[in-house]
Residue frames relative to the residue before (quaternion, step in Angstrom):
aa qw qx qy qz dx dy dz
M 1.0000 0.0000 0.0000 0.0000 0.00 0.00 0.00
P 0.4294 -0.7241 0.4723 0.2612 3.61 -0.75 0.99
R 0.3273 -0.7045 0.5957 0.2040 3.53 -1.16 0.70
R 0.1251 -0.7897 0.5998 0.0318 3.57 -0.88 1.03
Y 0.2203 -0.7710 0.5907 0.0896 3.54 -1.10 0.83
F 0.2121 -0.7986 0.5596 0.0641 3.56 -0.73 1.17
H 0.0645 -0.8074 0.5859 -0.0253 3.57 -0.60 1.21
F 0.1870 -0.8019 0.5636 0.0660 3.57 -1.13 0.70
Q 0.0262 -0.7580 0.6506 0.0393 3.51 -1.24 0.57
N 0.2268 0.7406 -0.5988 0.2037 3.54 -0.81 1.08
G 0.7846 -0.1347 0.0526 0.6028 3.54 0.46 1.22
G 0.7599 0.0314 -0.0160 0.6490 3.57 1.22 -0.57
T 0.4006 -0.7183 0.5181 0.2349 3.57 -1.24 0.22
T 0.0886 -0.7643 0.6378 0.0341 3.55 -1.03 0.90
L 0.1330 -0.8032 0.5792 0.0420 3.56 -0.61 1.16
D 0.3833 -0.7261 0.5378 0.1914 3.53 -1.00 0.95
S 0.1373 -0.8030 0.5766 0.0624 3.58 -0.76 1.03
E 0.6741 0.5106 -0.2897 0.4482 3.61 1.24 -0.27
G 0.1853 -0.8207 0.5160 0.1605 3.58 0.88 -0.91
V 0.2383 -0.7335 0.6180 0.1525 3.49 -1.41 0.04
D 0.4271 -0.6865 0.5269 0.2622 3.57 -1.07 0.77
L 0.0248 0.7869 -0.6140 0.0565 3.56 -0.79 1.08
P 0.5114 -0.7186 0.3825 0.2752 3.59 -0.79 0.98
D 0.8224 -0.0317 0.0719 0.5634 3.60 1.02 -0.69
M 0.6952 -0.4781 0.3329 0.4211 3.58 -1.32 0.12
A 0.5917 0.5643 -0.3798 0.4326 3.61 1.03 -0.61
T 0.6702 0.4757 -0.2889 0.4909 3.57 0.96 -0.85
T 0.6162 0.5406 -0.3382 0.4623 3.59 1.05 -0.72
R 0.6557 0.5028 -0.3063 0.4726 3.61 0.94 -0.88
T 0.6508 0.5140 -0.3146 0.4619 3.58 0.93 -0.87
E 0.6702 0.4942 -0.2974 0.4671 3.58 0.90 -0.91
A 0.6396 0.5183 -0.3258 0.4650 3.60 0.99 -0.77
A 0.6621 0.4961 -0.3061 0.4711 3.61 0.93 -0.86
R 0.6460 0.5097 -0.3170 0.4716 3.60 0.97 -0.79
T 0.6545 0.5206 -0.3108 0.4516 3.57 0.98 -0.86
I 0.6557 0.4954 -0.3095 0.4783 3.60 0.91 -0.90
A 0.6477 0.5212 -0.3205 0.4539 3.59 0.93 -0.87
E 0.6534 0.5078 -0.3080 0.4695 3.58 0.96 -0.85
M 0.6455 0.5158 -0.3218 0.4622 3.59 0.97 -0.83
L 0.6664 0.4994 -0.3040 0.4626 3.59 0.99 -0.78
R 0.6429 0.5090 -0.3234 0.4722 3.59 1.12 -0.57
E 0.7213 0.4205 -0.2384 0.4960 3.56 1.14 -0.58
D 0.8219 -0.3235 0.1958 0.4260 3.56 -1.24 -0.34
E 0.5046 0.6626 -0.4343 0.3432 3.64 1.16 -0.22
I 0.5893 0.6156 -0.3717 0.3683 3.60 1.11 -0.54
D 0.5600 0.6270 -0.3963 0.3690 3.62 1.07 -0.56
T 0.6997 0.4494 -0.2904 0.4734 3.61 0.84 -0.85
L 0.5515 0.6089 -0.3891 0.4167 3.59 1.16 -0.52
W 0.6981 0.4652 -0.2696 0.4728 3.60 0.94 -0.84
H 0.6679 0.4583 -0.3046 0.5011 3.57 1.26 -0.13
G 0.6883 -0.5413 0.2606 0.4066 3.55 1.20 0.58
H 0.5639 0.5736 -0.4066 0.4331 3.61 1.22 0.20
P 0.3573 -0.7349 0.5288 0.2295 3.62 -0.53 1.09
L 0.3259 -0.6922 0.6066 0.2161 3.53 -1.21 0.58
R 0.0020 -0.8091 0.5853 -0.0533 3.56 -0.64 1.13
L 0.0442 -0.7503 0.6594 0.0152 3.53 -1.05 0.89
W 0.0641 0.7854 -0.6151 0.0258 3.57 -0.90 0.86
V 0.2772 -0.7641 0.5730 0.1045 3.49 -1.11 0.85
T 0.0667 -0.8110 0.5812 0.0047 3.54 -0.82 1.03
E 0.5521 -0.6021 0.4707 0.3334 3.51 -1.37 0.19
G 0.7525 0.3243 -0.1921 0.5401 3.59 1.28 -0.21
P 0.5999 -0.5869 0.4064 0.3614 3.58 -1.20 0.46
N 0.8489 0.2284 -0.1576 0.4498 3.52 -1.37 0.38
G 0.7186 -0.4619 0.2424 0.4599 3.57 1.04 0.78
A 0.5403 0.6306 -0.3984 0.3895 3.59 1.27 0.00
G 0.7071 0.4521 -0.3338 0.4292 3.54 -1.26 0.29
K 0.7160 -0.4475 0.3359 0.4175 3.50 -1.36 0.09
T 0.3551 -0.6876 0.5888 0.2334 3.57 -1.05 0.81
V 0.1812 -0.8192 0.5398 0.0689 3.56 -0.67 1.12
L 0.7941 0.0291 0.0071 0.6071 3.58 1.25 -0.37
A 0.0261 0.7839 -0.6203 0.0076 3.58 -1.08 0.70
L 0.0821 -0.7634 0.6400 0.0300 3.54 -1.08 0.85
R 0.0275 -0.7923 0.6095 -0.0099 3.56 -1.00 0.82
V 0.1101 -0.7711 0.6262 0.0341 3.55 -0.91 1.00
V 0.0276 0.7994 -0.5971 0.0612 3.58 -0.71 1.09
T 0.2140 -0.7367 0.6198 0.1651 3.51 -1.28 0.40
D 0.3072 -0.7012 0.6059 0.2165 3.51 -1.19 0.54
V 0.1924 -0.8350 0.5087 0.0828 3.54 0.07 1.34
N 0.6366 0.5439 -0.3276 0.4377 3.60 1.23 -0.28
S 0.6672 0.4807 -0.3213 0.4696 3.63 1.15 -0.34
Q 0.1286 0.7792 -0.6063 0.0935 3.54 -1.03 0.81
């Protein structure tokens, strides 16, 4: 079972050194979507409204190393209204 590492950037960067075993890409996509949704429900959303994109990327190696297998980015256009 492949080990996937979930990294975050939102004004600062958090790299995953432990990872999680996931059976396939479908499960990896589901876990990434759940993680982003949870971050948006919690305190990570405050920096998003101040112009800092929220980025999650998943790699095959720890600490941002290895092939990136998935990336999600949430941005706001604070200038449009």
